[in-house]
C-alpha positions in Angstrom: -219.5 46.5 -196.5 -220.2 48.0 -193.1 -218.3 51.1 -194.1 -220.4 51.5 -197.2 -223.6 51.3 -195.2 -222.3 53.6 -192.6 -221.5 56.2 -195.2 -224.9 55.7 -196.8 -227.0 56.2 -193.7 -224.8 58.9 -192.2 -225.2 61.1 -195.2 -228.7 60.1 -196.4 -230.6 61.8 -193.5 -228.8 65.1 -193.9 -229.3 65.4 -197.6 -232.9 64.0 -197.9 -234.1 66.5 -195.3 -232.3 69.4 -197.1 -234.1 72.1 -198.9 -232.2 72.0 -202.2 -234.2 71.9 -205.4 -233.7 68.6 -207.2 -232.5 66.7 -204.2 -235.1 64.0 -204.7 -234.2 63.4 -208.3 -230.5 63.1 -207.5 -231.1 60.7 -204.6 -233.6 58.7 -206.6 -231.4 58.2 -209.6 -228.2 58.0 -207.7 -229.4 55.0 -205.8 -229.5 52.8 -208.9 -225.7 53.2 -209.1 -225.3 52.7 -205.4 -227.2 49.5 -205.4 -225.4 48.2 -208.5 -222.1 49.1 -206.8 -223.1 47.3 -203.6 -224.0 44.1 -205.5 -220.7 44.3 -207.5 -218.7 44.8 -204.3 -220.5 41.9 -202.7 -219.7 39.6 -205.6 -216.1 40.8 -205.5 -215.8 39.9 -201.9 -217.5 36.5 -202.5 -215.1 35.7 -205.3 -212.2 37.0 -203.2 -213.0 34.4 -200.6 -213.8 31.5 -203.0 -210.8 32.2 -205.3 -212.8 31.4 -208.5 -211.5 34.4 -210.4 -207.9 35.1 -211.5 -206.3 38.1 -209.8 -206.8 40.4 -212.8 -210.5 39.7 -213.0 -210.9 40.1 -209.3 -209.1 43.5 -209.4 -211.2 44.6 -212.3 -214.5 43.6 -210.6 -213.5 45.4 -207.4 -212.4 48.5 -209.3 -215.7 48.7 -211.2 -217.6 48.4 -207.9 -215.6 51.1 -206.2 -215.7 53.6 -209.0 -219.5 53.0 -209.5 -220.1 53.4 -205.7 -218.0 56.6 -205.4 -219.5 58.2 -208.5 -223.1 57.4 -207.5 -222.5 58.5 -203.9 -221.0 61.9 -205.0 -223.9 62.2 -207.5 -226.4 61.7 -204.7 -224.8 63.7 -201.9 -222.4 66.2 -203.5 -220.2 68.3 -201.3 -221.8 67.1 -198.0 -220.3 63.7 -198.4 -217.4 64.3 -196.0 -219.0 67.0 -193.8 -218.9 65.1 -190.5 -216.2 63.2 -188.7 -218.2 60.0 -188.8 -218.4 60.2 -192.6 -214.6 60.7 -192.9 -213.9 57.8 -190.7 -216.3 55.6 -192.7 -214.6 56.6 -195.9 -211.2 55.7 -194.4 -212.6 52.3 -193.3 -214.1 51.8 -196.8 -210.7 52.4 -198.5 -208.9 50.1 -196.0 -211.3 47.3 -196.6 -211.0 47.7 -200.4 -207.2 47.6 -200.1 -207.6 44.3 -198.3 -209.5 42.9 -201.3 -206.8 44.2 -203.6 -204.1 42.7 -201.4 -205.8 39.3 -201.6 -205.7 39.5 -205.4 -202.1 40.5 -205.3 -201.2 37.6 -203.0 -202.9 35.2 -205.3 -201.0 36.7 -208.3 -197.7 36.1 -206.5 -198.8 32.6 -205.7 -199.4 31.9 -209.3 -196.0 33.3 -210.3 -194.2 31.2 -207.7 -195.8 27.9 -208.6 -195.5 28.2 -212.4 
């Protein structure tokens, strides 16, 4: 979650101050998807900790959150998304943290197979 916020605030200032026509519209409508993705990823993390979902459902929920976040983020900020070193590092941290969630689902799937 920290990587998502880092990406958001690192890019937001550069783009919002930009002089591109239509910047405000893209940022305004793109935030709907960003907020939906953040809430979906938060729920996926919560379910990953509690173990209430089976591994397939957890993986599907996380995938929907990741795809929604990346699509909305690219809609808002376009080519400038990875313009600085801090943004590239934040994106790497984001993908590492998402892979941890996928690993937890995979481990639970193997547990289910072993104890059948």
